[in-house]
C-alpha positions as a printed Julia matrix, in Angstrom:
153×3 Matrix{Float64}:
   0.0    0.0     0.0
   1.29   3.44   -0.9
   1.73   6.02    1.87
   2.45   9.69    2.15
   3.35  11.86   -0.83
   3.64   8.91   -3.2
   0.02   7.93   -2.54
  -1.14  11.52   -2.92
   0.77  11.9    -6.2
  -0.77   8.68   -7.52
  -4.29   9.82   -6.69
  -3.62  13.23   -8.27
  -2.2   11.63  -11.43
  -5.22   9.32  -11.69
  -7.58  12.31  -11.33
  -5.74  14.27  -14.02
  -5.89  11.29  -16.41
  -9.64  11.0   -15.9
 -10.12  14.68  -16.65
  -8.12  14.33  -19.84
 -10.46  11.57  -21.03
 -13.54  13.81  -20.82
 -14.47  15.29  -24.22
 -13.72  18.98  -24.45
 -16.24  21.42  -25.89
 -19.97  21.85  -25.62
 -22.1   18.74  -25.39
 -24.88  19.37  -27.86
 -26.19  15.81  -28.0
 -29.82  16.04  -26.83
 -31.8   12.84  -27.34
 -34.07  13.8   -24.39
 -35.23  16.96  -26.19
 -36.04  14.89  -29.29
 -38.15  12.54  -27.13
 -39.96  15.45  -25.45
 -40.82  16.99  -28.81
 -42.09  13.66  -30.14
 -44.33  13.36  -27.06
 -45.78  16.81  -27.77
 -46.37  15.92  -31.44
 -48.27  12.78  -30.41
 -50.55  14.77  -28.08
 -54.2   14.79  -29.12
 -54.59  18.4   -27.89
 -52.25  19.62  -30.62
 -54.95  19.5   -33.29
 -57.13  21.92  -31.28
 -54.59  24.75  -31.47
 -55.25  27.52  -33.94
 -51.95  29.39  -34.06
 -49.2   29.98  -36.6
 -45.55  29.86  -35.58
 -42.4   30.89  -37.42
 -40.78  27.61  -38.4
 -37.13  27.44  -39.47
 -36.0   24.48  -41.54
 -33.13  22.0   -41.32
 -31.2   23.94  -44.02
 -31.67  27.05  -41.83
 -30.2   25.09  -38.91
 -27.24  23.91  -40.98
 -26.45  27.45  -42.14
 -27.29  29.32  -38.92
 -27.61  26.93  -35.95
 -27.66  29.55  -33.19
 -30.28  31.77  -34.86
 -32.42  28.75  -35.65
 -32.41  27.46  -32.06
 -33.12  30.95  -30.71
 -36.06  31.21  -33.08
 -37.44  27.84  -31.99
 -36.99  28.83  -28.32
 -38.93  32.08  -28.81
 -41.71  30.35  -30.73
 -41.99  27.63  -28.04
 -42.88  30.44  -25.62
 -45.74  31.42  -27.93
 -46.85  27.79  -28.17
 -46.84  27.41  -24.37
 -48.97  30.56  -24.07
 -51.45  29.33  -26.69
 -51.56  25.78  -25.38
 -52.8   26.03  -21.82
 -52.83  22.26  -21.33
 -49.27  21.73  -22.56
 -47.51  18.86  -20.8
 -45.0   19.89  -18.16
 -42.09  18.99  -20.46
 -42.92  21.9   -22.73
 -42.17  24.48  -20.05
 -38.45  23.72  -19.84
 -38.05  23.2   -23.58
 -37.43  26.86  -24.38
 -34.75  27.04  -21.65
 -33.0   23.97  -23.05
 -33.12  25.38  -26.59
 -31.67  28.7   -25.39
 -28.82  26.84  -23.65
 -28.1   24.93  -26.85
 -28.2   28.15  -28.87
 -25.66  29.75  -26.54
 -23.25  26.83  -27.12
 -23.46  26.91  -30.91
 -20.93  28.88  -32.93
 -21.99  30.87  -35.96
 -21.43  34.12  -37.74
 -24.52  36.27  -37.99
 -23.84  37.77  -41.42
 -25.73  35.22  -43.55
 -28.54  34.55  -41.07
 -32.07  35.91  -41.33
 -34.44  36.86  -38.54
 -37.01  34.41  -37.28
 -39.82  36.43  -38.84
 -38.54  35.52  -42.32
 -39.31  31.83  -41.71
 -42.56  30.31  -42.95
 -45.5   30.35  -40.6
 -46.8   26.86  -39.84
 -49.4   25.34  -37.54
 -48.29  23.93  -34.18
 -47.87  20.36  -35.42
 -45.71  21.36  -38.4
 -43.69  23.69  -36.15
 -42.95  20.85  -33.72
 -42.04  18.54  -36.59
 -39.64  21.2   -37.9
 -38.1   21.54  -34.44
 -37.83  17.76  -34.13
 -36.08  17.56  -37.51
 -33.61  20.31  -36.55
 -32.84  18.56  -33.24
 -32.41  15.3   -35.15
 -29.91  17.0   -37.49
 -28.05  18.42  -34.49
 -28.0   15.02  -32.77
 -26.75  13.36  -35.96
 -23.85  15.78  -35.94
 -22.98  15.92  -32.23
 -24.18  12.64  -30.69
 -21.95  10.57  -32.97
 -18.98  12.78  -32.07
 -19.56  12.19  -28.36
 -19.89   8.44  -28.94
 -16.77   8.38  -31.13
 -14.78  10.35  -28.53
 -15.88   8.0   -25.75
 -14.76   5.0   -27.84
 -11.34   6.62  -28.32
 -10.95   7.42  -24.63
 -11.82   3.83  -23.57
  -9.33   2.19  -25.94
């Protein structure tokens, strides 16, 4: 058994090695958000809503990820206001989308404002959001999985 400074140095070295194995950078993999959105889409109350929401597309996300997520977050607030019986998961969705938007890098020069997106009904809006989250997960979830495979080898 190690004692004294040698033991302390070993524990410190082990801790440093574990920190080095953690992927660096923002974790944008969000399968839970995808599941929450799918739950909202499957809700029977969705068809009763009579509102139009600005709906960015997947190409918008690919060109301007931060602006797209900010737009979805702002429009989710409108949806929550319009949909009084929204499941509890909807209330934290705009906060999660804003956190994701803050982590995404982009230049603003080629990006348009949310109001330039097509207006869609609530179901189409949620499907557009789901598709954008799916595109984000396809990009970032595989990177996290690939990095964890590298760090375990």
